[in-house]
N, C-alpha and C positions, 0 to 999 in steps of 0.2 A: 504494500500500500504506500501512498504518497509519503506519510510521515516516517515510515520505516526505512532504515538504511542498513542493509546487510553487506554492502560493498565498502571496503576500506581502500582508500587511495594509497598506492605504493609510494613510499618515500623515495624521492629522487627520480621519479618517472618523468621522461621527456617524450612527447609525441610530435612526430614530424608529418606534416600534411602537404599535399600538392593541391593547389587551387586551380579550378577549371571552369570554363564556360562551355556548356554543351548546347549548341543550337539544335542538334539532333543526335541520335545514337552514333551516326557516322561522322559527325562534324564537331570535334572537340578542340578547344583552344586552351593552352596552358596560360594561366594568368599570373602565377607566382607560387609562393609557398609560405607556410607559417609553422611555428612550433610553440608548444605549450609545455612548461616545466613546472612540476609541483613539488613543494616542500611543506611539511606540517610545521606549524608554529609551536614553540615549546610551552608557552604559558597561556592560559585562558583568562588571565586577570584583565588584560586590556580589552578583550572583546566580550567577556562574560560567558563564553562558550568555547568549545573546541573549534580551532580555526586552522586554515592553511593558506599558503600563498601560491598563486599561479602566475608565472611570468610569461608574458606574451611577446612574440616577435613575428610580425607579419609583413611580407614584402609583396606588393603587386608590381610585377615587372613584365609588362606585356607590350604588344605592338600598339595597344590603345593608350597612348601617352597621357590622355586626359584623365584616366582613372588610376594611373600608377601612383603608389603611395607607400609609405613605410610607417607602420604602427608598432610602437613599443610601449611597454608598461606592465602593470601587474594588477591582480585582483585578489583581495582577501575574501575568502568564503568561510561560512560556518559549516564545518564538516558533518554536523548532524543532519542538516537539511540541504547542504550545498548551496545555500543562499548567499547573495552578495552582501558583504559588510562594508567594504570600501573598494574603490577602484581608482586607478590613476593611469591615464593614457596620453601619449603624444602621437598625433597623426600628422605626418608631414607629406605634402604633395609638391608638385612642381611650382606652386605659387605661394603656399602658406603653411603654417604650422598651427594646429589646434591642440590646446591642452585641456583635457577633460578630467575633472575630479568628481567622484561620487562618494557620498558618505551616508550610511544608513543609521538612523537613530532608532534603536530597538524599543525604547521606552515609549516613543510616540508613533511608532510604525511609519516613519517618515524618511524619505530619501532626498538628499540635497544634491543638486546638479549644478556644478560651477564650471563654465567653459570660458577660455580666453582665446583670442585670435592674434596671430602675428604674421603679417605679410613679409615675404623674404626681403622686399625692398625697403621695409620700415625697420626702425631701430627698436621700437617698443611694442609690446603686446597690448591689446585692448580687450575690455570685457565683451563677452558675446552672450552668455546665458548664465543666469543665476536664479534658479527656481527651486521649489520644494514640492514634492508629491507625497501624498499620504496613501497608504495601501495596507495590505495584510502583513503579518509578522515576517513572512518570507517573500523577498523580491529577487528576481533573477535578471542580471545583466547577461549579455551574450555568452561570455565565458562560463559563468556559473551555470547557465542553462545547459550547456554541453555536459558538464560534470553531473548535474542533476539527472539528466537522461541516463547516465551510466549507473546511477544509484537506484533508479526506480525498479520496483519489483511488482509489476502489474500482472494480472491475469489477461489472457488474450481477449480483446474487445473491451477491456476495462479502460475508462477515461478519467484523467485527473485534470484539474484546471490550475495553471501556474500564472502568477503575476509577473509578466515579462516587460522589462524596460526597453522601449524601442523608439528611437527618434524623440527623446525627451517626453514620452508619454508612457503610461502603464496600460498594458493590454492583458485581459484574461485570455490566455492561450490554452486551448484544449490539446492534451497529449493523449493519444490512443495507441495501445499496443495492437497493431493491425494484423500482422501475419509474420510467418517465419520465412527466412531465405538464407542462402549461403553466399559468402563473398570470398574471393581469393586474397590471401594476405600471407606474405613471406613463405610462399611455396605450399600453402595448405588451404583447403577449403574450410572455412569457419562458419558454423551455424550462427545466425543472427536473429535477434528480435528487431523487427522493423516498426518504428514509431512514426505515426503521422501527427503533424502539428498544424493547427489552424486557429485563427483568431475567433474569439467568441463575441466580438463586437464589430461585426461587419468587416469591410476592407481596411487594411492597414495602409499607411502612406507608402509610396514607391521608394525603393532603395535609391534610385536615381530617377530622373524624369522618365527615362525610357524603360525602367524595370518596375512594373507593378507586381508586388509580392502576393502570390496567391496562397500557397501552402508550403510546408517543408516536411522533410522526411529524414530519419536518422537510422542507420544500421549499427546496432550495438551487439557485440559478440555475446552469445548466450552461454557464457562460462564465467568462471570466477574473475577473469581479467577485465571483463566488461569494456573491451576496446571499442572506441568510436570509429568504426572502419570507414564510414562515409556519412557526410552530412550534406543535404541537398536543399537549396532554396528554389522553389518552382515559380517561375515568372512567365508572363505571356510571351517573352522573347526567347526563352530557353531556361536551362538549369544552371544556377551557380552552385558549384559543388566543391567539397573538400574531401580528398581521399587520403586515408592514413597509409604511409609508405614505410615508416620505420618507428620502432619503439626502443628507447634506451632507459635502463633502470640502474639505480645505484650510483 
């Protein structure tokens, strides 16, 4: 069930992904790569609960220069529910750098979003966003959501609702364990649980003007490792996908 967590994140685990845009099954374009590294935090005094730190490094290096970017940062998650406690990201593209900071206040069930913008041709950064959103006790940013999917223990066809932060708004996202399938990874065929994700509040804003996000899917290995072998965002123009290609531990 949603509140249960039978999955324990391995200390020192690093996941390496390839980013793709799939116009069709036969037309796939590599967009870049990203990696996620996890380490547990030693003390729960600061966060009031068990917590871990996920370090993010994502590079979009494609022939589409306007979308190329480099994202670095980290996310602190509560490891009981895999929810977001704090996040700090720098997103740099060919024209600007955006600094995004998220802090969750558990006592008030409130998440603060603070963003600044610095154009490369300018010396100083300037405020862009400074807002607060209230929600349930557990809120999920993108990185925390991926780890939450690894920890879910649902029955087939069972659905849970998660509060997901997307483009400065909270959306109730329905996650359903839809079916079983296998994917090839590191020379073996691995059975997976396939989860479908959809908004429970109508359409969500497009990722970019040309990419209207419809649904998403995740392939999670159906074993004790719970590897996220594939994550897929389905748009009207094609699929934006991340495929796991390597795992390092210790």
